[in-house]
PQR file of N, CA, C, O and H, with PARSE charges and radii, in Angstrom:
ATOM      1  N   MET A   1       0.849  -1.174   0.000 -0.4000 1.5000
ATOM      2  CA  MET A   1       0.000   0.000   0.000 -0.0000 2.0000
ATOM      3  C   MET A   1       0.897   1.241   0.000  0.5500 1.7000
ATOM      4  O   MET A   1       1.868   1.324   0.752 -0.5500 1.4000
ATOM      5  N   LYS A   2       0.557   2.183  -0.843 -0.4000 1.5000
ATOM      6  CA  LYS A   2       1.301   3.441  -0.891 -0.0000 2.0000
ATOM      7  C   LYS A   2       0.934   4.309   0.301  0.5500 1.7000
ATOM      8  O   LYS A   2      -0.157   4.201   0.863 -0.5500 1.4000
ATOM      9  H   LYS A   2      -0.232   2.116  -1.454  0.4000 1.0000
ATOM     10  N   SER A   3       1.868   5.169   0.671 -0.4000 1.5000
ATOM     11  CA  SER A   3       1.554   6.169   1.694 -0.0000 2.0000
ATOM     12  C   SER A   3       2.281   7.462   1.336  0.5500 1.7000
ATOM     13  O   SER A   3       3.321   7.444   0.678 -0.5500 1.4000
ATOM     14  H   SER A   3       2.754   5.256   0.215  0.4000 1.0000
ATOM     15  N   LYS A   4       1.727   8.559   1.771 -0.4000 1.5000
ATOM     16  CA  LYS A   4       2.327   9.870   1.499 -0.0000 2.0000
ATOM     17  C   LYS A   4       2.022  10.780   2.676  0.5500 1.7000
ATOM     18  O   LYS A   4       0.951  11.384   2.730 -0.5500 1.4000
ATOM     19  H   LYS A   4       0.882   8.574   2.306  0.4000 1.0000
ATOM     20  N   PRO A   5       2.947  10.886   3.615 -0.5600 1.5000
ATOM     21  CA  PRO A   5       2.708  11.769   4.767  0.2800 2.0000
ATOM     22  C   PRO A   5       2.677  13.237   4.335  0.5500 1.7000
ATOM     23  O   PRO A   5       3.520  13.687   3.559 -0.5500 1.4000
ATOM     24  N   GLU A   6       1.722  13.947   4.836 -0.4000 1.5000
ATOM     25  CA  GLU A   6       1.591  15.387   4.601 -0.0000 2.0000
ATOM     26  C   GLU A   6       1.256  16.036   5.934  0.5500 1.7000
ATOM     27  O   GLU A   6       0.683  15.395   6.816 -0.5500 1.4000
ATOM     28  H   GLU A   6       1.038  13.581   5.466  0.4000 1.0000
ATOM     29  N   TYR A   7       1.606  17.292   6.081 -0.4000 1.5000
ATOM     30  CA  TYR A   7       1.353  17.992   7.336 -0.0000 2.0000
ATOM     31  C   TYR A   7       0.710  19.343   7.059  0.5500 1.7000
ATOM     32  O   TYR A   7       1.084  20.043   6.119 -0.5500 1.4000
ATOM     33  H   TYR A   7       2.070  17.813   5.366  0.4000 1.0000
ATOM     34  N   LEU A   8      -0.246  19.690   7.876 -0.4000 1.5000
ATOM     35  CA  LEU A   8      -0.863  21.012   7.852 -0.0000 2.0000
ATOM     36  C   LEU A   8      -0.590  21.669   9.197  0.5500 1.7000
ATOM     37  O   LEU A   8      -0.621  21.006  10.234 -0.5500 1.4000
ATOM     38  H   LEU A   8      -0.550  19.120   8.640  0.4000 1.0000
ATOM     39  N   ALA A   9      -0.326  22.947   9.183 -0.4000 1.5000
ATOM     40  CA  ALA A   9      -0.125  23.688  10.432 -0.0000 2.0000
ATOM     41  C   ALA A   9      -1.094  24.863  10.449  0.5500 1.7000
ATOM     42  O   ALA A   9      -1.326  25.510   9.428 -0.5500 1.4000
ATOM     43  H   ALA A   9      -0.300  23.486   8.341  0.4000 1.0000
ATOM     44  N   PHE A  10      -1.647  25.123  11.608 -0.4000 1.5000
ATOM     45  CA  PHE A  10      -2.614  26.208  11.751 -0.0000 2.0000
ATOM     46  C   PHE A  10      -2.229  27.084  12.928  0.5500 1.7000
ATOM     47  O   PHE A  10      -1.874  26.585  13.996 -0.5500 1.4000
ATOM     48  H   PHE A  10      -1.459  24.598  12.437  0.4000 1.0000
ATOM     49  N   ASN A  11      -2.299  28.371  12.731 -0.4000 1.5000
ATOM     50  CA  ASN A  11      -2.100  29.328  13.806 -0.0000 2.0000
ATOM     51  C   ASN A  11      -3.490  29.811  14.215  0.5500 1.7000
ATOM     52  O   ASN A  11      -4.155  30.524  13.464 -0.5500 1.4000
ATOM     53  H   ASN A  11      -2.588  28.776  11.863  0.4000 1.0000
ATOM     54  N   VAL A  12      -3.910  29.424  15.392 -0.4000 1.5000
ATOM     55  CA  VAL A  12      -5.248  29.777  15.873 -0.0000 2.0000
ATOM     56  C   VAL A  12      -5.081  30.817  16.977  0.5500 1.7000
ATOM     57  O   VAL A  12      -4.665  30.477  18.085 -0.5500 1.4000
ATOM     58  H   VAL A  12      -3.369  28.844  16.002  0.4000 1.0000
ATOM     59  N   PRO A  13      -5.403  32.088  16.689 -0.5600 1.5000
ATOM     60  CA  PRO A  13      -5.167  33.144  17.677  0.2800 2.0000
ATOM     61  C   PRO A  13      -6.094  33.080  18.893  0.5500 1.7000
ATOM     62  O   PRO A  13      -5.742  33.569  19.966 -0.5500 1.4000
ATOM     63  N   GLU A  14      -7.256  32.489  18.731 -0.4000 1.5000
ATOM     64  CA  GLU A  14      -8.190  32.375  19.849 -0.0000 2.0000
ATOM     65  C   GLU A  14      -7.805  31.192  20.727  0.5500 1.7000
ATOM     66  O   GLU A  14      -7.114  30.273  20.288 -0.5500 1.4000
ATOM     67  H   GLU A  14      -7.541  32.092  17.859  0.4000 1.0000
ATOM     68  N   ARG A  15      -8.258  31.233  21.962 -0.4000 1.5000
ATOM     69  CA  ARG A  15      -7.985  30.113  22.871 -0.0000 2.0000
ATOM     70  C   ARG A  15      -8.694  28.842  22.405  0.5500 1.7000
ATOM     71  O   ARG A  15      -8.187  27.735  22.587 -0.5500 1.4000
ATOM     72  H   ARG A  15      -8.819  31.980  22.318  0.4000 1.0000
ATOM     73  N   MET A  16      -9.869  29.013  21.804 -0.4000 1.5000
ATOM     74  CA  MET A  16     -10.608  27.882  21.259 -0.0000 2.0000
ATOM     75  C   MET A  16     -11.238  28.314  19.946  0.5500 1.7000
ATOM     76  O   MET A  16     -11.850  29.379  19.858 -0.5500 1.4000
ATOM     77  H   MET A  16     -10.281  29.912  21.655  0.4000 1.0000
ATOM     78  N   ASP A  17     -11.085  27.479  18.928 -0.4000 1.5000
ATOM     79  CA  ASP A  17     -11.669  27.798  17.634 -0.0000 2.0000
ATOM     80  C   ASP A  17     -11.826  26.513  16.832  0.5500 1.7000
ATOM     81  O   ASP A  17     -11.288  25.469  17.201 -0.5500 1.4000
ATOM     82  H   ASP A  17     -10.588  26.614  18.999  0.4000 1.0000
ATOM     83  N   PHE A  18     -12.555  26.600  15.752 -0.4000 1.5000
ATOM     84  CA  PHE A  18     -12.751  25.474  14.854 -0.0000 2.0000
ATOM     85  C   PHE A  18     -12.106  25.813  13.521  0.5500 1.7000
ATOM     86  O   PHE A  18     -12.351  26.881  12.960 -0.5500 1.4000
ATOM     87  H   PHE A  18     -12.992  27.448  15.453  0.4000 1.0000
ATOM     88  N   VAL A  19     -11.287  24.906  13.017 -0.4000 1.5000
ATOM     89  CA  VAL A  19     -10.629  25.090  11.726 -0.0000 2.0000
ATOM     90  C   VAL A  19     -11.186  24.018  10.799  0.5500 1.7000
ATOM     91  O   VAL A  19     -11.025  22.824  11.050 -0.5500 1.4000
ATOM     92  H   VAL A  19     -11.088  24.039  13.473  0.4000 1.0000
ATOM     93  N   HIS A  20     -11.833  24.444   9.743 -0.4000 1.5000
ATOM     94  CA  HIS A  20     -12.427  23.497   8.793 -0.0000 2.0000
ATOM     95  C   HIS A  20     -11.352  23.091   7.779  0.5500 1.7000
ATOM     96  O   HIS A  20     -10.856  23.924   7.020 -0.5500 1.4000
ATOM     97  H   HIS A  20     -11.964  25.414   9.538  0.4000 1.0000
ATOM     98  N   THR A  21     -11.007  21.822   7.776 -0.4000 1.5000
ATOM     99  CA  THR A  21      -9.869  21.334   6.994 -0.0000 2.0000
ATOM    100  C   THR A  21     -10.257  20.468   5.800  0.5500 1.7000
ATOM    101  O   THR A  21      -9.378  20.016   5.067 -0.5500 1.4000
ATOM    102  H   THR A  21     -11.410  21.145   8.393  0.4000 1.0000
ATOM    103  N   THR A  22     -11.523  20.231   5.591 -0.4000 1.5000
ATOM    104  CA  THR A  22     -11.958  19.291   4.554 -0.0000 2.0000
ATOM    105  C   THR A  22     -11.361  19.610   3.194  0.5500 1.7000
ATOM    106  O   THR A  22     -10.810  18.721   2.544 -0.5500 1.4000
ATOM    107  H   THR A  22     -12.237  20.598   6.187  0.4000 1.0000
ATOM    108  N   ASP A  23     -11.456  20.860   2.747 -0.4000 1.5000
ATOM    109  CA  ASP A  23     -10.948  21.221   1.419 -0.0000 2.0000
ATOM    110  C   ASP A  23      -9.443  20.992   1.310  0.5500 1.7000
ATOM    111  O   ASP A  23      -8.963  20.497   0.291 -0.5500 1.4000
ATOM    112  H   ASP A  23     -11.904  21.582   3.275  0.4000 1.0000
ATOM    113  N   LYS A  24      -8.703  21.346   2.350 -0.4000 1.5000
ATOM    114  CA  LYS A  24      -7.246  21.167   2.324 -0.0000 2.0000
ATOM    115  C   LYS A  24      -6.868  19.684   2.296  0.5500 1.7000
ATOM    116  O   LYS A  24      -5.980  19.278   1.547 -0.5500 1.4000
ATOM    117  H   LYS A  24      -9.093  21.748   3.178  0.4000 1.0000
ATOM    118  N   VAL A  25      -7.542  18.892   3.108 -0.4000 1.5000
ATOM    119  CA  VAL A  25      -7.248  17.454   3.144 -0.0000 2.0000
ATOM    120  C   VAL A  25      -7.637  16.818   1.812  0.5500 1.7000
ATOM    121  O   VAL A  25      -6.894  15.995   1.277 -0.5500 1.4000
ATOM    122  H   VAL A  25      -8.263  19.222   3.717  0.4000 1.0000
ATOM    123  N   GLN A  26      -8.781  17.190   1.283 -0.4000 1.5000
ATOM    124  CA  GLN A  26      -9.228  16.641  -0.001 -0.0000 2.0000
ATOM    125  C   GLN A  26      -8.215  16.980  -1.106  0.5500 1.7000
ATOM    126  O   GLN A  26      -7.896  16.129  -1.936 -0.5500 1.4000
ATOM    127  H   GLN A  26      -9.385  17.858   1.717  0.4000 1.0000
ATOM    128  N   HIS A  27      -7.720  18.204  -1.114 -0.4000 1.5000
ATOM    129  CA  HIS A  27      -6.727  18.615  -2.111 -0.0000 2.0000
ATOM    130  C   HIS A  27      -5.444  17.789  -1.967  0.5500 1.7000
ATOM    131  O   HIS A  27      -4.874  17.350  -2.966 -0.5500 1.4000
ATOM    132  H   HIS A  27      -7.979  18.895  -0.440  0.4000 1.0000
ATOM    133  N   MET A  28      -4.998  17.581  -0.749 -0.4000 1.5000
ATOM    134  CA  MET A  28      -3.781  16.799  -0.514 -0.0000 2.0000
ATOM    135  C   MET A  28      -3.952  15.358  -0.993  0.5500 1.7000
ATOM    136  O   MET A  28      -3.034  14.781  -1.576 -0.5500 1.4000
ATOM    137  H   MET A  28      -5.461  17.938   0.063  0.4000 1.0000
ATOM    138  N   VAL A  29      -5.116  14.787  -0.748 -0.4000 1.5000
ATOM    139  CA  VAL A  29      -5.382  13.412  -1.184 -0.0000 2.0000
ATOM    140  C   VAL A  29      -5.373  13.342  -2.708  0.5500 1.7000
ATOM    141  O   VAL A  29      -4.767  12.436  -3.280 -0.5500 1.4000
ATOM    142  H   VAL A  29      -5.862  15.255  -0.275  0.4000 1.0000
ATOM    143  N   LEU A  30      -6.034  14.281  -3.367 -0.4000 1.5000
ATOM    144  CA  LEU A  30      -6.057  14.290  -4.832 -0.0000 2.0000
ATOM    145  C   LEU A  30      -4.654  14.474  -5.410  0.5500 1.7000
ATOM    146  O   LEU A  30      -4.300  13.821  -6.392 -0.5500 1.4000
ATOM    147  H   LEU A  30      -6.526  15.017  -2.903  0.4000 1.0000
ATOM    148  N   GLN A  31      -3.855  15.356  -4.812 -0.4000 1.5000
ATOM    149  CA  GLN A  31      -2.497  15.614  -5.284 -0.0000 2.0000
ATOM    150  C   GLN A  31      -1.590  14.396  -5.108  0.5500 1.7000
ATOM    151  O   GLN A  31      -0.619  14.239  -5.848 -0.5500 1.4000
ATOM    152  H   GLN A  31      -4.143  15.886  -4.015  0.4000 1.0000
ATOM    153  N   SER A  32      -1.894  13.546  -4.148 -0.4000 1.5000
ATOM    154  CA  SER A  32      -1.040  12.386  -3.876 -0.0000 2.0000
ATOM    155  C   SER A  32      -1.097  11.357  -4.997  0.5500 1.7000
ATOM    156  O   SER A  32      -0.152  10.593  -5.191 -0.5500 1.4000
ATOM    157  H   SER A  32      -2.683  13.674  -3.547  0.4000 1.0000
ATOM    158  N   GLY A  33      -2.203  11.337  -5.736 -0.4000 1.5000
ATOM    159  CA  GLY A  33      -2.355  10.343  -6.786 -0.0000 2.0000
ATOM    160  C   GLY A  33      -2.806   8.989  -6.267  0.5500 1.7000
ATOM    161  O   GLY A  33      -3.028   8.069  -7.054 -0.5500 1.4000
ATOM    162  H   GLY A  33      -2.970  11.958  -5.578  0.4000 1.0000
ATOM    163  N   ILE A  34      -2.941   8.858  -4.982 -0.4000 1.5000
ATOM    164  CA  ILE A  34      -3.395   7.604  -4.382 -0.0000 2.0000
ATOM    165  C   ILE A  34      -4.914   7.556  -4.497  0.5500 1.7000
ATOM    166  O   ILE A  34      -5.609   8.482  -4.080 -0.5500 1.4000
ATOM    167  H   ILE A  34      -2.760   9.606  -4.343  0.4000 1.0000
ATOM    168  N   THR A  35      -5.420   6.465  -5.069 -0.4000 1.5000
ATOM    169  CA  THR A  35      -6.866   6.380  -5.299 -0.0000 2.0000
ATOM    170  C   THR A  35      -7.594   5.515  -4.280  0.5500 1.7000
ATOM    171  O   THR A  35      -8.794   5.687  -4.070 -0.5500 1.4000
ATOM    172  H   THR A  35      -4.855   5.712  -5.408  0.4000 1.0000
ATOM    173  N   GLU A  36      -6.890   4.593  -3.649 -0.4000 1.5000
ATOM    174  CA  GLU A  36      -7.544   3.732  -2.661 -0.0000 2.0000
ATOM    175  C   GLU A  36      -6.623   3.533  -1.467  0.5500 1.7000
ATOM    176  O   GLU A  36      -5.583   2.882  -1.569 -0.5500 1.4000
ATOM    177  H   GLU A  36      -5.914   4.453  -3.820  0.4000 1.0000
ATOM    178  N   ALA A  37      -7.011   4.092  -0.353 -0.4000 1.5000
ATOM    179  CA  ALA A  37      -6.259   3.937   0.896 -0.0000 2.0000
ATOM    180  C   ALA A  37      -6.981   4.732   1.976  0.5500 1.7000
ATOM    181  O   ALA A  37      -7.729   5.659   1.665 -0.5500 1.4000
ATOM    182  H   ALA A  37      -7.856   4.621  -0.270  0.4000 1.0000
ATOM    183  N   PRO A  38      -6.768   4.386   3.224 -0.5600 1.5000
ATOM    184  CA  PRO A  38      -7.349   5.204   4.288  0.2800 2.0000
ATOM    185  C   PRO A  38      -6.616   6.544   4.384  0.5500 1.7000
ATOM    186  O   PRO A  38      -5.451   6.662   4.003 -0.5500 1.4000
ATOM    187  N   CYS A  39      -7.309   7.522   4.890 -0.4000 1.5000
ATOM    188  CA  CYS A  39      -6.710   8.840   5.120 -0.0000 2.0000
ATOM    189  C   CYS A  39      -6.786   9.111   6.619  0.5500 1.7000
ATOM    190  O   CYS A  39      -7.873   9.255   7.178 -0.5500 1.4000
ATOM    191  H   CYS A  39      -8.255   7.426   5.200  0.4000 1.0000
ATOM    192  N   LEU A  40      -5.642   9.179   7.253 -0.4000 1.5000
ATOM    193  CA  LEU A  40      -5.577   9.411   8.692 -0.0000 2.0000
ATOM    194  C   LEU A  40      -5.342  10.891   8.950  0.5500 1.7000
ATOM    195  O   LEU A  40      -4.379  11.473   8.450 -0.5500 1.4000
ATOM    196  H   LEU A  40      -4.759   9.063   6.799  0.4000 1.0000
ATOM    197  N   VAL A  41      -6.218  11.489   9.726 -0.4000 1.5000
ATOM    198  CA  VAL A  41      -6.074  12.895  10.118 -0.0000 2.0000
ATOM    199  C   VAL A  41      -6.045  12.926  11.636  0.5500 1.7000
ATOM    200  O   VAL A  41      -6.989  12.482  12.290 -0.5500 1.4000
ATOM    201  H   VAL A  41      -7.000  11.017  10.133  0.4000 1.0000
ATOM    202  N   ASN A  42      -4.962  13.449  12.194 -0.4000 1.5000
ATOM    203  CA  ASN A  42      -4.914  13.541  13.650 -0.0000 2.0000
ATOM    204  C   ASN A  42      -4.242  14.832  14.089  0.5500 1.7000
ATOM    205  O   ASN A  42      -3.483  15.446  13.340 -0.5500 1.4000
ATOM    206  H   ASN A  42      -4.195  13.810  11.662  0.4000 1.0000
ATOM    207  N   ALA A  43      -4.533  15.222  15.301 -0.4000 1.5000
ATOM    208  CA  ALA A  43      -3.949  16.431  15.887 -0.0000 2.0000
ATOM    209  C   ALA A  43      -2.656  16.037  16.582  0.5500 1.7000
ATOM    210  O   ALA A  43      -2.621  15.060  17.330 -0.5500 1.4000
ATOM    211  H   ALA A  43      -5.149  14.723  15.910  0.4000 1.0000
ATOM    212  N   MET A  44      -1.606  16.786  16.339 -0.4000 1.5000
ATOM    213  CA  MET A  44      -0.297  16.450  16.890 -0.0000 2.0000
ATOM    214  C   MET A  44      -0.009  17.185  18.198  0.5500 1.7000
ATOM    215  O   MET A  44       1.100  17.093  18.724 -0.5500 1.4000
ATOM    216  H   MET A  44      -1.634  17.580  15.731  0.4000 1.0000
ATOM    217  N   HIS A  45      -0.974  17.898  18.716 -0.4000 1.5000
ATOM    218  CA  HIS A  45      -0.773  18.635  19.963 -0.0000 2.0000
ATOM    219  C   HIS A  45      -1.733  18.092  21.009  0.5500 1.7000
ATOM    220  O   HIS A  45      -2.868  17.736  20.691 -0.5500 1.4000
ATOM    221  H   HIS A  45      -1.875  17.972  18.288  0.4000 1.0000
ATOM    222  N   ILE A  46      -1.291  18.029  22.227 -0.4000 1.5000
ATOM    223  CA  ILE A  46      -2.088  17.420  23.291 -0.0000 2.0000
ATOM    224  C   ILE A  46      -3.389  18.171  23.571  0.5500 1.7000
ATOM    225  O   ILE A  46      -4.361  17.568  24.024 -0.5500 1.4000
ATOM    226  H   ILE A  46      -0.369  18.319  22.486  0.4000 1.0000
ATOM    227  N   THR A  47      -3.420  19.471  23.308 -0.4000 1.5000
ATOM    228  CA  THR A  47      -4.637  20.237  23.604 -0.0000 2.0000
ATOM    229  C   THR A  47      -5.500  20.470  22.370  0.5500 1.7000
ATOM    230  O   THR A  47      -6.452  21.249  22.414 -0.5500 1.4000
ATOM    231  H   THR A  47      -2.630  19.961  22.939  0.4000 1.0000
ATOM    232  N   ALA A  48      -5.175  19.809  21.285 -0.4000 1.5000
ATOM    233  CA  ALA A  48      -5.978  19.933  20.065 -0.0000 2.0000
ATOM    234  C   ALA A  48      -6.748  18.641  19.844  0.5500 1.7000
ATOM    235  O   ALA A  48      -6.382  17.594  20.378 -0.5500 1.4000
ATOM    236  H   ALA A  48      -4.402  19.176  21.249  0.4000 1.0000
ATOM    237  N   SER A  49      -7.801  18.714  19.067 -0.4000 1.5000
ATOM    238  CA  SER A  49      -8.536  17.510  18.721 -0.0000 2.0000
ATOM    239  C   SER A  49      -9.128  17.633  17.334  0.5500 1.7000
ATOM    240  O   SER A  49      -9.254  18.726  16.784 -0.5500 1.4000
ATOM    241  H   SER A  49      -8.099  19.565  18.634  0.4000 1.0000
ATOM    242  N   VAL A  50      -9.487  16.496  16.786 -0.4000 1.5000
ATOM    243  CA  VAL A  50     -10.109  16.436  15.472 -0.0000 2.0000
ATOM    244  C   VAL A  50     -11.532  15.951  15.669  0.5500 1.7000
ATOM    245  O   VAL A  50     -11.767  14.889  16.246 -0.5500 1.4000
ATOM    246  H   VAL A  50      -9.386  15.607  17.234  0.4000 1.0000
ATOM    247  N   LEU A  51     -12.476  16.739  15.186 -0.4000 1.5000
ATOM    248  CA  LEU A  51     -13.887  16.357  15.217 -0.0000 2.0000
ATOM    249  C   LEU A  51     -14.350  16.149  13.786  0.5500 1.7000
ATOM    250  O   LEU A  51     -13.991  16.917  12.894 -0.5500 1.4000
ATOM    251  H   LEU A  51     -12.285  17.601  14.717  0.4000 1.0000
ATOM    252  N   ILE A  52     -15.131  15.132  13.572 -0.4000 1.5000
ATOM    253  CA  ILE A  52     -15.683  14.900  12.243 -0.0000 2.0000
ATOM    254  C   ILE A  52     -17.189  15.063  12.354  0.5500 1.7000
ATOM    255  O   ILE A  52     -17.868  14.305  13.045 -0.5500 1.4000
ATOM    256  H   ILE A  52     -15.423  14.508  14.297  0.4000 1.0000
ATOM    257  N   ASN A  53     -17.689  16.064  11.661 -0.4000 1.5000
ATOM    258  CA  ASN A  53     -19.125  16.307  11.677 -0.0000 2.0000
ATOM    259  C   ASN A  53     -19.509  17.131  10.459  0.5500 1.7000
ATOM    260  O   ASN A  53     -18.645  17.576   9.704 -0.5500 1.4000
ATOM    261  H   ASN A  53     -17.137  16.680  11.099  0.4000 1.0000
ATOM    262  N   ASP A  54     -20.791  17.329  10.274 -0.4000 1.5000
ATOM    263  CA  ASP A  54     -21.267  18.168   9.182 -0.0000 2.0000
ATOM    264  C   ASP A  54     -20.831  19.601   9.425  0.5500 1.7000
ATOM    265  O   ASP A  54     -20.677  20.029  10.569 -0.5500 1.4000
ATOM    266  H   ASP A  54     -21.493  16.968  10.888  0.4000 1.0000
ATOM    267  N   ASP A  55     -20.635  20.332   8.347 -0.4000 1.5000
ATOM    268  CA  ASP A  55     -20.217  21.733   8.452 -0.0000 2.0000
ATOM    269  C   ASP A  55     -21.448  22.589   8.734  0.5500 1.7000
ATOM    270  O   ASP A  55     -22.012  23.210   7.832 -0.5500 1.4000
ATOM    271  H   ASP A  55     -20.760  19.984   7.418  0.4000 1.0000
ATOM    272  N   GLU A  56     -21.845  22.609   9.979 -0.4000 1.5000
ATOM    273  CA  GLU A  56     -23.008  23.378  10.412 -0.0000 2.0000
ATOM    274  C   GLU A  56     -22.574  24.375  11.472  0.5500 1.7000
ATOM    275  O   GLU A  56     -22.096  23.973  12.533 -0.5500 1.4000
ATOM    276  H   GLU A  56     -21.387  22.105  10.712  0.4000 1.0000
ATOM    277  N   PRO A  57     -22.729  25.676  11.208 -0.5600 1.5000
ATOM    278  CA  PRO A  57     -22.334  26.685  12.201  0.2800 2.0000
ATOM    279  C   PRO A  57     -22.992  26.479  13.568  0.5500 1.7000
ATOM    280  O   PRO A  57     -22.385  26.769  14.599 -0.5500 1.4000
ATOM    281  N   VAL A  58     -24.215  25.987  13.578 -0.4000 1.5000
ATOM    282  CA  VAL A  58     -24.910  25.758  14.848 -0.0000 2.0000
ATOM    283  C   VAL A  58     -24.176  24.692  15.663  0.5500 1.7000
ATOM    284  O   VAL A  58     -24.087  24.798  16.887 -0.5500 1.4000
ATOM    285  H   VAL A  58     -24.709  25.752  12.741  0.4000 1.0000
ATOM    286  N   LEU A  59     -23.651  23.669  14.990 -0.4000 1.5000
ATOM    287  CA  LEU A  59     -22.895  22.632  15.699 -0.0000 2.0000
ATOM    288  C   LEU A  59     -21.639  23.212  16.333  0.5500 1.7000
ATOM    289  O   LEU A  59     -21.291  22.853  17.458 -0.5500 1.4000
ATOM    290  H   LEU A  59     -23.722  23.583  13.997  0.4000 1.0000
ATOM    291  N   ASP A  60     -20.954  24.109  15.619 -0.4000 1.5000
ATOM    292  CA  ASP A  60     -19.765  24.754  16.190 -0.0000 2.0000
ATOM    293  C   ASP A  60     -20.121  25.469  17.488  0.5500 1.7000
ATOM    294  O   ASP A  60     -19.411  25.340  18.485 -0.5500 1.4000
ATOM    295  H   ASP A  60     -21.237  24.401  14.705  0.4000 1.0000
ATOM    296  N   GLU A  61     -21.203  26.212  17.477 -0.4000 1.5000
ATOM    297  CA  GLU A  61     -21.629  26.933  18.685 -0.0000 2.0000
ATOM    298  C   GLU A  61     -22.007  25.967  19.800  0.5500 1.7000
ATOM    299  O   GLU A  61     -21.671  26.189  20.963 -0.5500 1.4000
ATOM    300  H   GLU A  61     -21.780  26.317  16.667  0.4000 1.0000
ATOM    301  N   ASN A  62     -22.706  24.894  19.441 -0.4000 1.5000
ATOM    302  CA  ASN A  62     -23.081  23.892  20.446 -0.0000 2.0000
ATOM    303  C   ASN A  62     -21.839  23.251  21.071  0.5500 1.7000
ATOM    304  O   ASN A  62     -21.789  23.052  22.285 -0.5500 1.4000
ATOM    305  H   ASN A  62     -22.978  24.713  18.496  0.4000 1.0000
ATOM    306  N   TYR A  63     -20.841  22.929  20.250 -0.4000 1.5000
ATOM    307  CA  TYR A  63     -19.603  22.359  20.768 -0.0000 2.0000
ATOM    308  C   TYR A  63     -18.902  23.339  21.700  0.5500 1.7000
ATOM    309  O   TYR A  63     -18.419  22.948  22.762 -0.5500 1.4000
ATOM    310  H   TYR A  63     -20.882  23.091  19.264  0.4000 1.0000
ATOM    311  N   LYS A  64     -18.843  24.621  21.307 -0.4000 1.5000
ATOM    312  CA  LYS A  64     -18.199  25.630  22.157 -0.0000 2.0000
ATOM    313  C   LYS A  64     -18.875  25.701  23.523  0.5500 1.7000
ATOM    314  O   LYS A  64     -18.204  25.710  24.555 -0.5500 1.4000
ATOM    315  H   LYS A  64     -19.235  24.939  20.444  0.4000 1.0000
ATOM    316  N   GLU A  65     -20.205  25.752  23.522 -0.4000 1.5000
ATOM    317  CA  GLU A  65     -20.948  25.817  24.788 -0.0000 2.0000
ATOM    318  C   GLU A  65     -20.697  24.567  25.625  0.5500 1.7000
ATOM    319  O   GLU A  65     -20.496  24.665  26.835 -0.5500 1.4000
ATOM    320  H   GLU A  65     -20.750  25.745  22.684  0.4000 1.0000
ATOM    321  N   TRP A  66     -20.708  23.405  24.999 -0.4000 1.5000
ATOM    322  CA  TRP A  66     -20.500  22.145  25.701 -0.0000 2.0000
ATOM    323  C   TRP A  66     -19.097  22.093  26.315  0.5500 1.7000
ATOM    324  O   TRP A  66     -18.936  21.698  27.470 -0.5500 1.4000
ATOM    325  H   TRP A  66     -20.871  23.325  24.016  0.4000 1.0000
ATOM    326  N   ILE A  67     -18.087  22.491  25.539 -0.4000 1.5000
ATOM    327  CA  ILE A  67     -16.709  22.469  26.035 -0.0000 2.0000
ATOM    328  C   ILE A  67     -16.542  23.454  27.188  0.5500 1.7000
ATOM    329  O   ILE A  67     -15.871  23.144  28.173 -0.5500 1.4000
ATOM    330  H   ILE A  67     -18.218  22.811  24.601  0.4000 1.0000
ATOM    331  N   GLU A  68     -17.144  24.635  27.076 -0.4000 1.5000
ATOM    332  CA  GLU A  68     -17.039  25.625  28.152 -0.0000 2.0000
ATOM    333  C   GLU A  68     -17.697  25.128  29.436  0.5500 1.7000
ATOM    334  O   GLU A  68     -17.204  25.416  30.527 -0.5500 1.4000
ATOM    335  H   GLU A  68     -17.689  24.886  26.276  0.4000 1.0000
ATOM    336  N   ARG A  69     -18.796  24.390  29.328 -0.4000 1.5000
ATOM    337  CA  ARG A  69     -19.430  23.824  30.523 -0.0000 2.0000
ATOM    338  C   ARG A  69     -18.559  22.722  31.123  0.5500 1.7000
ATOM    339  O   ARG A  69     -18.489  22.570  32.342 -0.5500 1.4000
ATOM    340  H   ARG A  69     -19.196  24.156  28.441  0.4000 1.0000
ATOM    341  N   LEU A  70     -17.905  21.964  30.265 -0.4000 1.5000
ATOM    342  CA  LEU A  70     -17.073  20.852  30.712 -0.0000 2.0000
ATOM    343  C   LEU A  70     -15.800  21.335  31.400  0.5500 1.7000
ATOM    344  O   LEU A  70     -15.417  20.820  32.450 -0.5500 1.4000
ATOM    345  H   LEU A  70     -17.962  22.087  29.275  0.4000 1.0000
ATOM    346  N   ALA A  71     -15.154  22.324  30.799 -0.4000 1.5000
ATOM    347  CA  ALA A  71     -13.871  22.818  31.318 -0.0000 2.0000
ATOM    348  C   ALA A  71     -13.806  24.324  31.120  0.5500 1.7000
ATOM    349  O   ALA A  71     -13.359  24.810  30.081 -0.5500 1.4000
ATOM    350  H   ALA A  71     -15.466  22.743  29.946  0.4000 1.0000
ATOM    351  N   ARG A  72     -14.249  25.039  32.113 -0.4000 1.5000
ATOM    352  CA  ARG A  72     -14.246  26.505  32.015 -0.0000 2.0000
ATOM    353  C   ARG A  72     -12.820  27.037  31.974  0.5500 1.7000
ATOM    354  O   ARG A  72     -11.931  26.537  32.664 -0.5500 1.4000
ATOM    355  H   ARG A  72     -14.612  24.644  32.958  0.4000 1.0000
ATOM    356  N   PHE A  73     -12.623  28.068  31.145 -0.4000 1.5000
ATOM    357  CA  PHE A  73     -11.308  28.715  31.089 -0.0000 2.0000
ATOM    358  C   PHE A  73     -11.467  30.199  30.978  0.5500 1.7000
ATOM    359  O   PHE A  73     -10.474  30.924  30.918 -0.5500 1.4000
ATOM    360  H   PHE A  73     -13.345  28.474  30.585  0.4000 1.0000
TER
END
């Protein structure tokens, strides 16, 4: 199986924010030329996470409220 490691870096000025990466990841997959293989996306920082959901602004707000209730900062 072929593999092609790629890395994305994001500078997020807010303490908490959502970065929509679908277009960037899709472009990287297409550029790789690989047509069949899993695509692993993970956060390389301990305080970051990857969420997979529909691109709905209401969901972003719901997640923010939920996270703030869970761990106030």
